[in-house]
Each structure stands twice: as C-alpha cells, then as structure tokens.
C-alpha positions in Angstrom: 10.8 -7.4 16.0 12.8 -5.1 18.2 13.9 -1.6 17.6 17.6 -0.9 18.0 18.1 2.5 19.8 20.8 4.8 18.7 21.6 8.5 19.3 24.2 10.5 17.5 26.0 13.3 19.2 27.2 15.8 16.6 30.2 17.9 17.7 27.9 20.9 18.2 25.8 18.9 20.7 28.9 18.4 22.8 29.2 22.2 23.0 25.6 22.6 23.9 24.4 24.3 20.7 22.5 21.4 19.1 20.0 18.9 20.7 20.8 15.2 20.3 19.0 13.1 17.8 16.7 10.3 19.0 16.8 7.3 16.7 15.2 3.9 16.3 16.2 1.3 13.7 14.2 -1.8 12.9 15.2 -4.5 10.5 12.2 -6.2 8.8 12.0 -9.1 6.4 10.6 -7.9 3.1 7.4 -9.9 3.3 3.8 -8.6 3.2 3.4 -8.9 7.0 6.3 -6.4 7.4 4.0 -3.5 6.6 1.6 -4.2 9.5 4.4 -5.0 12.0 6.4 -1.9 11.0 3.3 0.3 11.4 2.6 -1.1 14.8 6.2 -0.7 16.0 6.4 2.8 14.6 3.2 3.7 16.6 5.0 2.5 19.7 8.2 4.4 18.8 6.3 7.7 18.2 4.5 7.2 21.6 7.8 6.7 23.3 9.0 10.0 22.0 5.8 11.7 23.1 3.9 12.0 19.8 0.3 10.7 20.3 -0.7 8.2 17.7 -4.2 9.8 17.2 -2.8 13.1 15.8 -2.9 13.9 12.1 0.9 14.2 12.1 1.3 10.6 13.5 -1.2 9.4 10.9 0.8 11.0 8.1 4.0 9.4 9.5 2.4 5.9 9.7 1.0 6.2 6.2 4.5 7.1 4.9 6.1 4.2 6.7 3.5 1.8 5.4 3.9 3.0 1.8 7.7 2.9 1.9 7.8 -0.6 3.4 5.1 -1.8 1.0 7.2 -0.5 -2.0 10.3 -2.2 -0.6 8.3 -5.5 -0.4 6.9 -5.0 -3.9 10.0 -3.8 -5.7 13.1 -4.8 -3.7 12.4 -8.2 -2.1 14.1 -10.1 -4.9 17.4 -8.5 -4.2 17.0 -7.6 -0.6 15.6 -10.1 2.0 15.4 -7.3 4.6 15.1 -3.6 5.0 16.2 -1.3 7.8 13.5 1.2 8.9 14.8 4.2 10.8 12.9 6.9 12.7 15.1 9.8 13.7 13.8 12.8 15.6 15.7 15.9 16.5 16.0 19.7 16.0 12.3 19.9 15.2 12.5 17.3 12.4 11.3 13.7 12.0 13.0 11.6 9.4 11.8 8.2 8.2 14.4 6.1 6.3 13.8 2.7 4.6 17.0 1.2 3.3 17.2 -2.0 1.2 19.9 -3.7 -0.9 18.2 -3.1 -4.3 20.5 -0.6 -6.2 17.7 0.7 -8.5 16.8 4.2 -7.6 13.2 5.2 -8.3 12.4 8.2 -10.5 11.1 10.8 -8.1 10.1 13.3 -10.8 6.5 14.3 -11.0 6.2 12.2 -14.2 8.0 9.2 -12.7 6.3 8.5 -9.4 3.3 6.4 -8.9 0.3 7.2 -6.7 2.0 5.8 -3.5 5.2 7.9 -3.7 3.1 10.9 -4.9 1.1 10.5 -1.7 4.3 10.2 0.4 5.7 13.4 -1.2 2.4 15.2 -0.6 2.3 14.2 3.0 5.9 15.3 3.6 5.2 18.6 1.9 2.2 19.2 4.1 4.6 19.2 7.0 7.3 21.3 5.3 9.3 18.3 4.4 10.3 16.3 1.3 10.9 12.8 -0.2 14.4 11.9 -1.4 16.4 8.8 -2.3 20.1 8.1 -2.0 22.4 5.2 -2.8 23.8 3.5 0.3 27.5 3.3 0.7 28.3 -0.2 1.8 25.8 -2.6 0.2 25.1 -0.9 -3.1 21.4 -0.5 -2.2 19.3 2.6 -1.6 17.6 4.5 1.2 14.3 6.3 0.8 14.2 9.3 3.1 11.2 11.3 4.1 11.7 14.5 6.2 9.0 16.2 8.2 9.0 19.3 10.4 7.4 18.3 13.6 4.5 20.7 14.4 5.4 23.0 17.3 2.5 21.8 19.4 3.8 18.2 19.2 7.3 18.9 20.2 8.1 17.7 23.8 8.7 20.5 26.3 11.9 20.2 28.3 13.1 16.7 28.7 11.9 14.2 26.1 9.5 11.4 27.0 10.5 7.8 26.9 13.6 5.8 27.9 17.0 7.4 27.3 18.5 6.3 24.0 22.0 4.9 23.9 24.8 7.3 23.4 27.0 6.8 20.3 30.6 5.8 21.0 33.7 7.4 19.4 33.1 5.5 16.2 29.7 7.0 15.6 26.4 5.2 16.0 26.5 2.0 18.0 23.7 -0.6 18.2 22.1 -1.2 21.5 22.9 -4.7 22.9 20.6 -6.6 25.1 
C-alpha cells in the first residue's frame, strides 16, 4: 500500500500566519491484514515527520490507528470494501481519520462505546485531544476522527523532517501522482 501525500494551504498560511498541514492518506481493503499493514505504514509516516516510533506518543497513535481500522473491518466491511486512513499534522496537532462507506454512526456516549473506543477516547484525552465521528459528504459513510496535541518535545524544530509534501492546487487537496 502506498500513502498519497497531500498538503492543504489555508488562506492564512499564504499570509504567513499559519503553518501548512502535512497529510498522508492510505486506502486499505477492509480485511484483517489491513490492521497490521496500516500500523506499519503509520509507523513509517510518523518517522518521516520526525516522530520516533519508540515514544509513548507514537505508541498511542499506533494503538488508535489499529483500533479504528479493526473496528472498520469488524463493523463496516459489509458496506465498505475499503477505508481511507488519514494522518494530518500541523499547528501542534495530529489528527487520525478513518473513513468508510458505512453510514451507521457509532454511539460515542460513555454508555454507548465498547472497550476499544473507550481506550481510543482515553488515549486522545491523555494528549489533550478527543474522539469524534462525522458523516461524510459524498458517499454517505462516516469518518472517525481522533485529535491529539503533539507534545512540545516531539514537535520538529524549524524545517520539518521528511520529503516535502505536495502542495494543493486551487481546487483544494490534490492526490499525488506517481
């Protein structure tokens, strides 16, 4: 599987007041092997950004990715043959998104979540973040979102590590070709 690189440039970034967002998107088939592959590819993506995989923060992110993809395999595979896994980092935040085409939104109330999503919510909260779910616009599915604040000591100093992501065109985010 190959990550598609994207970077959005909000209007403020063009004026020099907001840093760009570094983004990777990976489409995975919703089969059990997807969890292991996504975890491996996420480790690589974090390393490209400069977050060492042996940190507690990276461990939390990897557990969250694993749980969200496993839930998609378990609950959405009948209606969604694939899921898009997104990692976006910018302005001191890291966001994990797992989008599928199953329109059913999970109950994220304390009484409604199972042990896996409770763990995801707890890990996000440990890094001043949160778990949420939103319906997708085009395919009638949903996206599970987990936001983390990246610890200060893990934020790259100066220029970000890794290859330069592709800049979005006038229409917004554009997939990387090639």
